[in-house]
Steps between C-alpha positions, in 0.01 A plus 500: 500500500729203559729562792687171532595259223654161572702290260724196495271214588496173316558127515811368671617157608546414868831631622499777244499877530287790385518873542185706534490874451246763589514841341328766707409860458754726660262634761419153624853371489663793672260523790417142594648170595454260212387144545436173328208275577383178344183302469544127464221290346213467744673714763470854628743764388811495719786734566838404353742787550525874563769757442487846656603825335824460689553155347433305818349167400293235675386160384240240576647190660401292199726696264779634720836395365360424156341828391661842491309825470674810369414845375647714225434860591611627160243285321223504763508123490486232765617151417468157652776254420373151567731201521465135598141512388271212587143415398367663819620833363250474216276803532395829356746755634385853569687821564372741765593863540303719738140408437557391144526147367642382174307271271700192597735271312473122492789286620472129439758257635462163336704227340 
């Protein structure tokens, strides 16, 4: 049974924006902080951002000020608004809720 489903990845030019979404089952969404991670080519998976059930958010230094994490409690969805994208942001982005991972969505930043 799929618990988390990401969407919104794609190809974007440097300086552009993308919005990722992660739809979660209600039990996961209501009881856990939700997070975004990414895995860049040839690198280990790294934390990007987290938002608690109370909507407190934290960010990795590499994305702070450019990415915004938010949650929609009515839709059981967590989103990641990404702006000022650069090629170093190219990665597969994963949603994490509790112990569950989404399948990942590819983000490619290239001219």
